[in-house]
C-alpha positions as CSV (number, residue, x, y, z in Angstrom):
1,X,28.1,4.9,-39.7
2,X,29.7,5.9,-36.5
3,X,26.5,7.5,-35.3
4,X,24.5,4.1,-36.0
5,X,27.1,2.1,-34.2
6,X,27.0,4.8,-31.2
7,X,23.0,4.6,-31.1
8,X,23.2,0.6,-31.4
9,X,25.7,0.7,-28.4
10,X,23.5,3.0,-26.3
11,X,20.4,1.0,-27.3
12,X,22.3,-2.3,-26.4
13,X,23.6,-0.6,-22.9
14,X,19.8,0.3,-22.1
15,X,18.7,-3.2,-23.0
16,X,21.2,-4.9,-20.7
17,X,20.2,-2.3,-17.9
18,X,16.4,-3.2,-18.3
19,X,17.0,-7.0,-18.3
20,X,19.6,-6.6,-15.4
21,X,16.8,-4.8,-13.5
22,X,18.9,-1.3,-12.9
23,X,16.6,1.3,-12.0
24,X,13.5,-0.8,-12.2
25,X,13.3,-1.3,-8.3
26,X,15.0,-0.1,-5.3
27,X,18.7,-1.4,-5.4
28,X,18.1,-2.3,-1.6
29,X,14.8,-4.3,-2.4
30,X,14.9,-7.4,-0.9
31,X,16.2,-8.5,2.5
32,X,19.7,-7.1,3.7
33,X,22.3,-9.2,5.6
34,X,21.0,-9.6,9.2
35,X,17.5,-8.5,8.5
36,X,14.7,-11.4,8.6
37,X,13.1,-12.7,5.4
38,X,9.8,-11.8,4.5
39,X,7.0,-12.4,2.0
40,X,4.7,-9.7,0.8
41,X,1.9,-12.1,0.2
42,X,-0.4,-11.1,3.3
43,X,-1.3,-7.7,3.5
44,X,-2.6,-6.5,6.9
45,X,-2.3,-2.8,6.9
46,X,-3.0,-0.2,4.1
47,X,-2.4,3.4,4.8
48,X,-2.8,6.6,2.6
49,X,-1.6,10.2,2.6
50,X,-5.0,11.5,2.8
51,X,-5.8,13.9,0.0
52,X,-2.3,14.0,-1.5
53,X,-2.7,11.0,-3.3
54,X,0.7,10.2,-4.1
55,X,1.9,7.5,-1.5
56,X,0.5,4.7,0.3
57,X,2.2,2.8,3.3
58,X,1.8,-1.2,2.9
59,X,2.3,-3.5,5.8
60,X,2.5,-7.3,5.5
61,X,2.8,-10.3,8.0
62,X,4.9,-13.5,6.9
63,X,3.6,-16.1,9.3
64,X,6.4,-18.5,7.9
65,X,9.0,-16.3,9.0
66,X,7.4,-14.3,12.1
67,X,8.1,-11.2,10.4
68,X,6.5,-7.8,9.4
69,X,7.3,-6.0,6.2
70,X,6.7,-2.5,5.1
71,X,6.8,-0.6,1.7
72,X,6.3,2.9,0.8
73,X,4.4,3.0,-2.6
74,X,4.5,5.8,-5.2
75,X,0.8,6.2,-6.6
76,X,-0.9,8.7,-8.6
77,X,1.2,11.2,-10.0
78,X,4.2,10.2,-8.2
79,X,4.3,6.7,-9.7
80,X,7.1,6.4,-12.1
81,X,9.0,9.5,-11.1
82,X,12.1,9.4,-9.0
83,X,11.8,11.1,-5.6
84,X,13.2,10.9,-2.2
85,X,11.4,7.9,-0.4
86,X,12.1,6.3,2.6
87,X,10.6,3.5,5.1
88,X,11.3,2.3,8.5
89,X,9.9,-0.3,10.6
90,X,10.4,-1.1,14.4
91,X,9.5,-3.9,16.6
92,X,8.1,-2.6,20.1
93,X,8.7,-3.7,23.5
94,X,5.0,-3.8,24.3
95,X,2.2,-6.2,23.1
96,X,-0.6,-3.9,23.3
97,X,-1.6,-1.7,20.6
98,X,-2.1,1.8,20.9
99,X,0.9,2.4,23.6
100,X,4.0,4.4,22.9
101,X,6.3,2.4,20.9
102,X,9.7,1.6,22.8
103,X,11.9,0.0,20.4
104,X,13.3,-3.3,21.4
105,X,16.7,-2.2,20.1
106,X,17.7,1.7,20.2
107,X,20.6,1.3,18.2
108,X,18.3,0.5,15.2
109,X,19.9,-2.6,13.9
110,X,18.1,-5.9,12.7
111,X,16.3,-8.0,13.3
112,X,14.1,-5.6,15.3
113,X,14.6,-2.5,13.1
114,X,14.4,-2.2,9.3
115,X,14.9,0.7,6.8
116,X,15.4,1.5,3.2
117,X,15.6,5.0,1.7
118,X,16.8,6.4,-1.8
119,X,15.6,8.2,-4.7
120,X,13.0,5.6,-6.3
121,X,10.5,5.6,-8.9
122,X,8.0,3.1,-7.5
123,X,8.4,2.2,-3.9
124,X,11.2,2.0,-0.8
125,X,11.5,-1.3,0.8
126,X,10.8,-3.8,1.9
127,X,12.1,-3.1,5.4
128,X,11.1,-5.8,7.8
129,X,11.4,-6.8,11.6
130,X,11.1,-10.1,13.6
131,X,7.5,-9.3,14.9
132,X,6.2,-12.6,16.6
133,X,4.9,-11.5,20.2
134,X,5.6,-7.8,19.6
135,X,3.7,-4.7,18.2
136,X,5.3,-2.8,15.7
137,X,5.4,1.0,14.4
138,X,6.1,1.7,10.7
139,X,6.4,5.0,8.9
140,X,7.0,6.2,5.4
141,X,8.2,9.4,3.8
142,X,7.9,10.6,0.0
143,X,9.2,13.9,-0.8
144,X,7.0,15.2,-3.5
145,X,6.6,18.9,-4.8
146,X,8.8,19.9,-1.9
147,X,6.6,18.5,0.7
148,X,7.1,15.4,2.7
149,X,4.2,13.2,2.7
150,X,4.6,11.0,5.9
151,X,2.4,8.0,6.5
152,X,2.6,5.8,9.5
153,X,0.9,2.7,10.9
154,X,-0.5,4.6,14.0
155,X,-0.5,8.1,15.4
156,X,2.1,9.9,17.3
157,X,4.5,6.8,17.4
158,X,2.1,4.5,18.9
159,X,2.1,0.8,18.6
160,X,-0.2,-1.3,16.3
161,X,-0.3,-4.7,14.8
162,X,0.3,-6.7,17.7
């Protein structure tokens, strides 16, 4: 009888965690205090990790809030498996693509810098920045099989999506 009650209690706890969303998405998913809101309805950039096929970086533009958002997404063999995953995005001083990104705010604070990191099973993010009139630079990192998979919106820290 005790084993059955114990099993019922464990099942109930797992059900509560599932309904509450614990472990389903990153705990910091959504917009953190001080960060601009962003909708992920308008994909403007999709970047892959080359032949590895375990991660993708997705960049979104939200015209309503004038923000860019980014997610580092697990795909292929990495999807559904907890792994260190991070994503960062900066609003750059310049407004011409292909130039070095000089962050608007070097102290890495919202609304011109956003980040998210943790051990996630599906994605890190969204992280967002105020983007109207500025280029951005974003990068994501997924540690998979002992190797860092780094994906960015442009090579060598250059600006993109102006």
